[in-house]
N, CA, C and O atoms as a DFTB+ gen file, in Angstrom:
520 C
 N C O
     1  1       6.199      22.536      -1.003
     2  2       5.711      21.528       0.098
     3  2       5.628      20.216      -0.352
     4  3       4.608      19.997      -1.004
     5  1       6.237      19.458      -0.237
     6  2       5.996      17.638      -1.245
     7  2       4.457      17.887       0.355
     8  3       4.276      18.441       1.439
     9  1       3.656      16.816      -0.862
    10  2       2.611      16.147       0.167
    11  2       3.460      14.946       0.944
    12  3       4.503      14.509       0.459
    13  1       2.941      14.480       2.130
    14  2       3.491      13.372       2.892
    15  2       3.297      11.932       1.779
    16  3       2.355      11.759       1.006
    17  1       4.552      10.969       1.996
    18  2       4.065       9.862       1.296
    19  2       3.159       8.647       1.860
    20  3       3.248       8.210       3.008
    21  1       2.441       8.262       1.052
    22  2       1.527       7.213       1.406
    23  2       1.462       6.120       0.548
    24  3       2.117       5.975      -0.484
    25  1       0.568       5.291       1.064
    26  2       0.356       4.080       0.358
    27  2      -1.387       4.123       0.754
    28  3      -1.828       3.981       1.894
    29  1      -2.034       4.303      -0.215
    30  2      -3.617       3.408      -0.304
    31  2      -4.181       2.778      -1.435
    32  3      -4.278       2.967      -2.648
    33  1      -4.603       1.739      -0.347
    34  2      -5.365       0.118      -1.129
    35  2      -6.834       0.346      -1.363
    36  3      -7.530       1.000      -0.587
    37  1      -7.118      -0.015      -2.065
    38  2      -8.925      -0.146      -2.311
    39  2      -9.426      -0.995      -3.156
    40  3      -8.911      -1.020      -4.274
    41  1     -10.359      -1.753      -2.913
    42  2     -10.954      -2.641      -3.549
    43  2     -12.456      -2.882      -3.721
    44  3     -13.116      -2.492      -2.758
    45  1     -13.288      -3.545      -4.922
    46  2     -14.111      -3.131      -5.013
    47  2     -14.571      -4.277      -5.996
    48  3     -14.030      -4.519      -7.075
    49  1     -15.586      -4.906      -5.494
    50  2     -16.391      -6.007      -6.389
    51  2     -15.850      -5.556      -8.273
    52  3     -16.205      -4.462      -8.710
    53  1     -15.286      -6.206      -8.885
    54  2     -15.000      -6.281      -9.935
    55  2     -15.975      -6.167     -11.047
    56  3     -15.953      -6.866     -12.060
    57  1     -16.838      -5.228     -10.779
    58  2     -18.123      -4.505     -11.565
    59  2     -17.643      -3.244     -11.939
    60  3     -16.865      -2.468     -11.383
    61  1     -18.469      -3.181     -13.341
    62  2     -18.415      -1.691     -13.795
    63  2     -18.687      -0.421     -12.597
    64  3     -18.027       0.615     -12.503
    65  1     -19.876      -0.844     -11.716
    66  2     -20.667      -0.126     -11.211
    67  2     -19.637       0.219     -10.287
    68  3     -19.744       1.383      -9.900
    69  1     -18.974      -0.213      -9.957
    70  2     -17.393       0.170      -8.952
    71  2     -16.861       1.033      -8.960
    72  3     -16.388       1.692      -8.034
    73  1     -16.849       1.208     -10.290
    74  2     -15.584       1.929     -10.579
    75  2     -15.553       3.275     -10.643
    76  3     -14.632       3.856     -11.217
    77  1     -16.614       3.947     -10.028
    78  2     -16.716       5.289      -9.539
    79  2     -16.067       5.540      -7.963
    80  3     -15.497       6.575      -7.620
    81  1     -16.317       4.220      -7.007
    82  2     -15.678       4.384      -6.425
    83  2     -14.049       4.541      -6.510
    84  3     -13.523       5.440      -5.854
    85  1     -13.341       3.766      -7.225
    86  2     -12.299       3.864      -7.024
    87  2     -11.757       5.458      -7.842
    88  3     -10.871       6.254      -7.530
    89  1     -12.412       5.448      -8.600
    90  2     -12.113       6.756      -9.441
    91  2     -12.362       7.993      -7.785
    92  3     -11.622       8.977      -7.764
    93  1     -13.248       7.832      -6.729
    94  2     -13.684       9.000      -6.078
    95  2     -11.999       8.544      -5.071
    96  3     -11.107       9.381      -4.934
    97  1     -11.913       7.289      -4.568
    98  2     -10.620       7.286      -4.150
    99  2      -8.903       7.955      -5.320
   100  3      -7.861       8.375      -4.817
   101  1      -9.071       7.879      -6.225
   102  2      -8.034       8.680      -6.839
   103  2      -8.224       9.673      -6.242
   104  3      -7.579       9.931      -5.226
   105  1      -9.292      10.590      -6.798
   106  2      -9.688      11.424      -6.698
   107  2      -9.352      12.355      -5.021
   108  3      -8.891      13.478      -5.229
   109  1      -9.494      12.080      -3.833
   110  2      -9.224      12.112      -2.618
   111  2      -7.277      12.287      -2.488
   112  3      -6.657      13.218      -1.975
   113  1      -6.863      11.350      -2.986
   114  2      -5.971      11.358      -3.186
   115  2      -5.267      12.265      -3.357
   116  3      -4.462      12.802      -2.597
   117  1      -5.739      12.624      -5.094
   118  2      -5.247      13.755      -6.173
   119  2      -5.091      14.574      -5.343
   120  3      -3.925      14.896      -5.116
   121  1      -6.257      15.278      -4.511
   122  2      -6.287      16.491      -3.039
   123  2      -5.449      16.485      -2.344
   124  3      -5.759      17.029      -1.284
   125  1      -4.411      16.111      -2.374
   126  2      -3.246      16.108      -1.065
   127  2      -2.006      16.159      -2.147
   128  3      -0.843      15.996      -1.781
   129  1      -2.375      16.403      -3.525
   130  2      -1.215      17.148      -4.276
   131  2      -1.404      18.524      -5.063
   132  3      -0.888      19.051      -6.049
   133  1      -2.423      18.851      -4.119
   134  2      -2.921      20.581      -5.233
   135  2      -2.731      20.441      -6.640
   136  3      -2.166      21.201      -7.428
   137  1      -3.369      19.200      -6.852
   138  2      -4.036      18.951      -8.677
   139  2      -4.851      20.238      -9.142
   140  3      -5.586      20.909      -8.417
   141  1      -4.650      20.397     -10.142
   142  2      -5.922      21.242     -10.851
   143  2      -7.076      20.811     -10.821
   144  3      -7.262      20.045      -9.875
   145  1      -7.970      20.987     -11.488
   146  2      -9.014      20.646     -12.034
   147  2      -8.895      19.790     -13.094
   148  3      -9.476      18.707     -13.169
   149  1      -8.114      20.271     -13.961
   150  2      -7.448      19.506     -15.147
   151  2      -6.849      18.191     -15.127
   152  3      -7.302      17.250     -15.778
   153  1      -5.723      18.116     -14.302
   154  2      -5.010      17.648     -13.469
   155  2      -5.847      16.429     -12.597
   156  3      -5.237      15.362     -12.673
   157  1      -6.613      16.379     -12.103
   158  2      -7.788      15.568     -11.232
   159  2      -8.237      14.837     -12.428
   160  3      -8.280      13.607     -12.449
   161  1      -8.662      15.776     -13.691
   162  2     -10.044      15.162     -14.247
   163  2      -8.483      14.159     -15.194
   164  3      -8.546      12.961     -14.920
   165  1      -7.526      14.437     -15.944
   166  2      -6.866      13.232     -16.344
   167  2      -6.383      12.080     -14.968
   168  3      -6.195      10.916     -15.321
   169  1      -6.233      12.342     -13.777
   170  2      -6.524      11.283     -12.798
   171  2      -7.357      10.005     -12.987
   172  3      -6.949       8.855     -13.146
   173  1      -8.829      10.548     -12.925
   174  2      -9.823      10.041     -13.082
   175  2     -10.011       9.115     -13.983
   176  3     -10.249       7.910     -13.901
   177  1      -9.795      10.232     -15.326
   178  2     -10.003       9.403     -16.859
   179  2      -8.413       7.933     -16.598
   180  3      -8.513       6.717     -16.760
   181  1      -7.469       8.544     -16.276
   182  2      -6.766       7.518     -16.074
   183  2      -7.269       6.037     -14.991
   184  3      -7.689       4.958     -15.408
   185  1      -7.117       6.328     -13.963
   186  2      -8.443       5.199     -13.249
   187  2      -9.513       4.270     -14.085
   188  3      -9.759       3.066     -14.157
   189  1      -9.952       5.329     -14.603
   190  2     -11.066       4.460     -15.627
   191  2     -10.946       3.610     -16.267
   192  3     -11.502       2.512     -16.301
   193  1      -9.581       4.425     -17.300
   194  2      -9.518       3.879     -18.385
   195  2      -8.690       2.169     -18.313
   196  3      -8.790       1.181     -19.040
   197  1      -7.806       2.487     -16.950
   198  2      -7.227       1.073     -16.413
   199  2      -8.057       0.104     -15.923
   200  3      -7.761      -1.088     -16.010
   201  1      -9.204       0.546     -15.349
   202  2     -10.470      -0.222     -14.732
   203  2     -11.536      -1.057     -16.032
   204  3     -12.051      -2.169     -16.155
   205  1     -11.475       0.300     -16.890
   206  2     -12.222      -0.660     -18.339
   207  2     -11.531      -1.591     -18.733
   208  3     -12.121      -2.667     -18.839
   209  1     -10.349      -1.558     -19.023
   210  2      -9.210      -2.800     -19.507
   211  2      -9.049      -4.003     -18.752
   212  3      -9.066      -5.188     -19.087
   213  1      -8.899      -3.467     -17.736
   214  2      -9.184      -4.923     -17.008
   215  2     -10.467      -6.043     -16.885
   216  3     -10.332      -7.257     -17.039
   217  1     -11.545      -5.452     -16.621
   218  2     -12.534      -5.868     -16.568
   219  2     -13.265      -6.023     -17.849
   220  3     -14.194      -6.812     -18.023
   221  1     -12.749      -5.166     -18.782
   222  2     -13.092      -5.814     -20.767
   223  2     -12.958      -7.595     -20.718
   224  3     -13.635      -8.533     -21.138
   225  1     -11.725      -7.436     -19.980
   226  2     -11.353      -9.225     -19.888
   227  2     -11.843      -9.869     -19.588
   228  3     -12.003     -10.861     -20.299
   229  1     -12.461      -9.786     -18.282
   230  2     -13.447     -10.607     -17.355
   231  2     -12.538     -11.313     -16.289
   232  3     -11.368     -10.975     -16.112
   233  1     -13.013     -12.083     -15.754
   234  2     -12.537     -12.791     -14.500
   235  2     -12.212     -12.207     -13.710
   236  3     -12.060     -11.050     -14.102
   237  1     -11.893     -12.374     -12.298
   238  2     -11.826     -11.941     -11.064
   239  2     -13.307     -11.381     -10.527
   240  3     -14.259     -10.906     -11.145
   241  1     -13.098     -11.630      -9.186
   242  2     -14.288     -11.375      -8.141
   243  2     -13.812      -9.593      -7.419
   244  3     -14.591      -8.843      -6.831
   245  1     -12.647      -9.386      -7.656
   246  2     -12.188      -7.948      -7.105
   247  2     -11.363      -6.960      -8.037
   248  3     -10.682      -7.344      -8.988
   249  1     -11.485      -5.874      -7.713
   250  2     -10.633      -4.801      -8.730
   251  2     -10.321      -3.658      -7.703
   252  3     -11.031      -2.793      -7.192
   253  1      -8.217      -4.163      -7.527
   254  2      -8.155      -3.515      -6.504
   255  2      -7.550      -2.243      -7.205
   256  3      -7.084      -2.334      -8.341
   257  1      -7.566      -0.866      -6.400
   258  2      -6.629       0.343      -6.783
   259  2      -5.159       0.571      -5.544
   260  3      -5.288       0.631      -4.321
   261  1      -3.975       0.651      -6.242
   262  2      -3.206       1.049      -4.803
   263  2      -2.523       2.200      -5.628
   264  3      -2.345       2.381      -6.833
   265  1      -2.295       2.718      -4.788
   266  2      -1.640       4.690      -5.036
   267  2      -0.745       5.082      -4.003
   268  3      -1.053       5.271      -2.826
   269  1       0.413       5.196      -4.527
   270  2       1.462       5.432      -3.485
   271  2       2.164       6.678      -4.064
   272  3       3.037       6.801      -4.923
   273  1       1.407       7.663      -3.214
   274  2       2.229       8.843      -3.393
   275  2       3.569       9.193      -3.423
   276  3       4.204       8.774      -2.456
   277  1       4.331       9.978      -4.422
   278  2       5.584       9.877      -4.764
   279  2       5.902      11.228      -5.128
   280  3       5.475      11.582      -6.227
   281  1       6.712      12.264      -4.296
   282  2       6.680      13.696      -4.303
   283  2       5.908      13.729      -4.946
   284  3       4.860      13.192      -4.588
   285  1       5.986      14.457      -6.426
   286  2       4.662      15.144      -6.556
   287  2       4.192      14.157      -7.406
   288  3       3.130      14.613      -7.830
   289  1       4.320      13.387      -7.754
   290  2       3.146      12.512      -8.402
   291  2       2.669      11.124      -7.351
   292  3       2.963      10.966      -6.166
   293  1       1.734      10.103      -8.364
   294  2       1.090       9.182      -7.944
   295  2       1.362       7.720      -8.929
   296  3       0.892       7.482     -10.041
   297  1       2.327       6.827      -8.053
   298  2       2.323       5.559      -8.680
   299  2       0.611       5.041      -8.333
   300  3      -0.218       5.402      -7.498
   301  1       0.611       3.866      -9.614
   302  2      -0.623       3.657      -9.528
   303  2      -0.659       2.337     -10.083
   304  3       0.089       2.015     -11.006
   305  1      -1.775       1.290      -9.388
   306  2      -1.194       0.111      -9.976
   307  2      -3.185      -0.386      -9.747
   308  3      -3.919      -0.224      -8.772
   309  1      -3.422      -0.909     -10.916
   310  2      -5.026      -1.115     -10.862
   311  2      -5.293      -2.981     -10.973
   312  3      -4.611      -3.026     -11.996
   313  1      -5.537      -3.862     -10.850
   314  2      -6.114      -5.211     -10.918
   315  2      -6.963      -6.223     -10.653
   316  3      -8.126      -5.954     -10.351
   317  1      -6.741      -6.891     -10.689
   318  2      -8.080      -8.162     -10.763
   319  2      -7.297      -9.319     -10.961
   320  3      -6.220      -9.443     -11.544
   321  1      -8.208     -10.383     -10.222
   322  2      -7.216     -11.686     -10.068
   323  2      -7.421     -12.128     -11.844
   324  3      -8.045     -11.558     -12.738
   325  1      -6.440     -13.619     -11.841
   326  2      -6.795     -14.123     -13.173
   327  2      -5.569     -13.648     -14.068
   328  3      -5.326     -12.508     -14.463
   329  1      -4.936     -14.699     -14.260
   330  2      -3.787     -14.218     -15.405
   331  2      -4.165     -14.826     -16.473
   332  3      -4.136     -16.007     -16.128
   333  1      -4.559     -14.783     -17.728
   334  2      -4.657     -15.368     -18.324
   335  2      -4.129     -15.227     -19.403
   336  3      -4.252     -14.094     -19.869
   337  1      -3.243     -16.374     -20.361
   338  2      -2.627     -16.519     -20.835
   339  2      -2.428     -15.314     -21.913
   340  3      -1.326     -14.882     -22.249
   341  1      -3.815     -14.793     -22.450
   342  2      -3.615     -13.268     -23.470
   343  2      -3.403     -12.447     -22.474
   344  3      -4.111     -11.440     -22.489
   345  1      -2.906     -12.515     -21.901
   346  2      -2.636     -10.879     -20.933
   347  2      -0.979     -11.148     -20.745
   348  3      -0.471     -12.187     -20.321
   349  1      -0.178      -9.750     -21.239
   350  2      -1.406      -8.462     -21.484
   351  2      -1.572      -9.400     -23.084
   352  3      -1.025     -10.371     -23.607
   353  1      -2.722      -8.376     -23.438
   354  2      -3.654      -8.482     -24.659
   355  2      -3.028      -7.754     -25.660
   356  3      -2.268      -6.793     -25.549
   357  1      -3.548      -8.480     -26.925
   358  2      -2.788      -7.901     -28.017
   359  2      -3.550      -7.126     -29.260
   360  3      -3.106      -6.711     -30.331
   361  1      -5.168      -7.091     -28.564
   362  2      -6.183      -6.938     -29.403
   363  2      -6.286      -5.200     -30.113
   364  3      -5.435      -4.454     -29.628
   365  1      -6.822      -4.824     -30.721
   366  2      -6.983      -3.347     -31.030
   367  2      -7.243      -2.533     -30.013
   368  3      -6.705      -1.433     -29.886
   369  1      -8.151      -3.054     -29.158
   370  2      -8.792      -2.146     -28.216
   371  2      -7.563      -2.407     -26.973
   372  3      -7.898      -1.892     -25.907
   373  1      -6.458      -2.985     -26.942
   374  2      -5.936      -3.134     -26.129
   375  2      -4.782      -1.863     -26.679
   376  3      -4.360      -1.123     -25.790
   377  1      -4.329      -1.642     -27.991
   378  2      -3.760      -0.461     -28.253
   379  2      -4.294       0.666     -28.352
   380  3      -3.656       1.627     -28.783
   381  1      -5.373       0.739     -28.028
   382  2      -6.358       2.021     -27.717
   383  2      -6.015       2.280     -26.090
   384  3      -5.609       3.235     -25.428
   385  1      -6.346       1.112     -25.865
   386  2      -6.533       1.591     -24.205
   387  2      -4.879       1.955     -23.850
   388  3      -4.715       2.901     -23.081
   389  1      -3.562       1.206     -24.406
   390  2      -2.217       1.588     -24.351
   391  2      -1.955       3.628     -24.632
   392  3      -1.450       4.599     -24.068
   393  1      -2.730       3.252     -25.914
   394  2      -2.079       5.048     -26.174
   395  2      -3.245       6.169     -24.939
   396  3      -2.921       7.239     -24.423
   397  1      -4.365       5.543     -24.811
   398  2      -4.492       6.913     -23.709
   399  2      -4.059       6.876     -22.445
   400  3      -3.917       7.918     -21.805
   401  1      -3.725       5.340     -21.792
   402  2      -2.673       5.755     -20.609
   403  2      -1.660       6.634     -20.492
   404  3      -1.342       7.401     -19.584
   405  1      -1.104       6.357     -21.779
   406  2      -0.032       6.592     -22.416
   407  2       0.488       7.949     -22.155
   408  3       1.494       8.414     -21.619
   409  1      -0.966       8.584     -22.948
   410  2      -1.144      10.030     -23.359
   411  2      -1.581      10.604     -21.884
   412  3      -1.572      11.835     -21.898
   413  1      -1.877      10.174     -20.900
   414  2      -2.166      10.632     -19.120
   415  2      -1.113      10.070     -18.289
   416  3      -1.221      10.441     -17.121
   417  1       0.097       9.117     -18.563
   418  2       0.421       8.934     -17.604
   419  2       2.024       8.068     -17.984
   420  3       2.113       7.693     -19.153
   421  1       3.152       7.780     -17.122
   422  2       4.347       7.818     -17.840
   423  2       4.547       6.028     -17.277
   424  3       4.023       5.488     -16.303
   425  1       5.249       5.592     -18.040
   426  2       5.665       4.209     -17.766
   427  2       4.345       3.404     -17.549
   428  3       3.881       3.213     -16.424
   429  1       3.900       3.047     -18.438
   430  2       2.445       2.375     -18.550
   431  2       3.128       0.686     -18.648
   432  3       3.964       0.289     -19.460
   433  1       2.427      -0.138     -17.490
   434  2       2.923      -1.624     -17.659
   435  2       2.017      -2.227     -17.836
   436  3       1.158      -1.959     -16.996
   437  1       1.577      -3.290     -18.850
   438  2       0.416      -4.636     -18.712
   439  2       1.645      -5.760     -18.122
   440  3       2.567      -6.330     -18.706
   441  1       1.147      -5.775     -16.584
   442  2       2.042      -7.076     -16.619
   443  2       0.737      -8.295     -15.361
   444  3      -0.242      -8.280     -14.615
   445  1       1.679      -9.042     -15.923
   446  2       1.394     -10.486     -14.823
   447  2       1.697     -10.174     -13.358
   448  3       2.473      -9.218     -13.370
   449  1       1.452     -10.527     -12.164
   450  2       1.578     -10.535     -11.211
   451  2       1.300     -11.089     -10.171
   452  3       0.705     -10.514      -9.259
   453  1       1.757     -12.532     -10.119
   454  2       1.559     -13.946      -9.587
   455  2       0.365     -14.115     -10.469
   456  3       0.322     -14.044     -11.697
   457  1      -0.498     -14.328      -9.705
   458  2      -1.923     -14.628     -10.086
   459  2      -2.975     -13.851     -10.476
   460  3      -4.115     -14.271     -10.679
   461  1      -2.487     -12.364     -10.615
   462  2      -3.151     -10.742     -11.053
   463  2      -3.066     -10.523     -12.708
   464  3      -2.480     -11.225     -13.533
   465  1      -3.508      -9.840     -12.822
   466  2      -3.400      -8.701     -14.054
   467  2      -3.515      -7.703     -13.571
   468  3      -4.539      -7.391     -12.962
   469  1      -2.275      -6.761     -13.738
   470  2      -1.808      -5.643     -13.584
   471  2      -1.700      -4.761     -14.372
   472  3      -0.971      -4.975     -15.341
   473  1      -2.424      -3.362     -14.245
   474  2      -1.372      -1.589     -14.912
   475  2      -1.064      -1.278     -14.067
   476  3      -1.784      -0.955     -13.123
   477  1       0.177      -1.262     -14.107
   478  2       0.997      -0.234     -13.430
   479  2       1.635       1.194     -14.217
   480  3       2.443       1.309     -15.138
   481  1       0.914       2.153     -13.445
   482  2       1.661       3.640     -14.532
   483  2       2.182       4.449     -13.432
   484  3       2.344       4.058     -12.276
   485  1       2.507       5.974     -14.041
   486  2       3.131       6.689     -12.909
   487  2       2.307       7.698     -13.310
   488  3       2.140       7.773     -14.528
   489  1       1.594       8.710     -12.441
   490  2       1.008       9.821     -12.828
   491  2       1.701      10.937     -12.319
   492  3       1.958      11.097     -11.126
   493  1       2.157      12.111     -13.709
   494  2       2.722      13.481     -12.692
   495  2       1.719      14.712     -13.365
   496  3       1.074      14.557     -14.402
   497  1       1.730      15.610     -12.775
   498  2       1.302      16.527     -13.062
   499  2       1.504      17.314     -13.798
   500  3       2.412      18.022     -13.362
   501  1       0.940      17.855     -15.367
   502  2       1.867      18.719     -16.347
   503  2       1.714      20.093     -16.134
   504  3       0.957      20.755     -16.844
   505  1       2.755      20.876     -14.669
   506  2       2.765      21.501     -15.192
   507  2       2.935      22.756     -16.172
   508  3       3.859      22.640     -16.977
   509  1       2.283      23.787     -16.223
   510  2       3.181      24.108     -17.618
   511  2       3.941      25.511     -17.094
   512  3       3.363      26.258     -16.304
   513  1       4.819      25.704     -17.424
   514  2       6.022      26.697     -16.836
   515  2       5.405      28.544     -16.696
   516  3       4.447      28.927     -17.367
   517  1       5.960      29.228     -15.982
   518  2       4.983      30.532     -15.841
   519  2       5.965      31.518     -16.904
   520  3       5.637      32.680     -17.146
């Protein structure tokens, strides 16, 4: 049975101590997908890494997380205000963030959306064939 479609939007102050709230929101959404413990941890790590990358560049008063249930997966958009000329970043930390995010999700994109910096990606459970 496929989970019901839905869109969840959470917004917190753009400070590292509030990222745990967004991780919890992601975990709550994941519960609707019947994920394994490892898959749940992958989703939390994905949210954590995206938020850390956005916060590393500073700026913005709020950090937002949008999750949309899509079949057996989740479309994710993390963002904050401010689209500096250096976004998407090209530094070594960006390369590491991209590798981590790409290992956990599909279609990872660092984008400018209006006056916001966003990271968009899709999370799909990696089911092991039996």
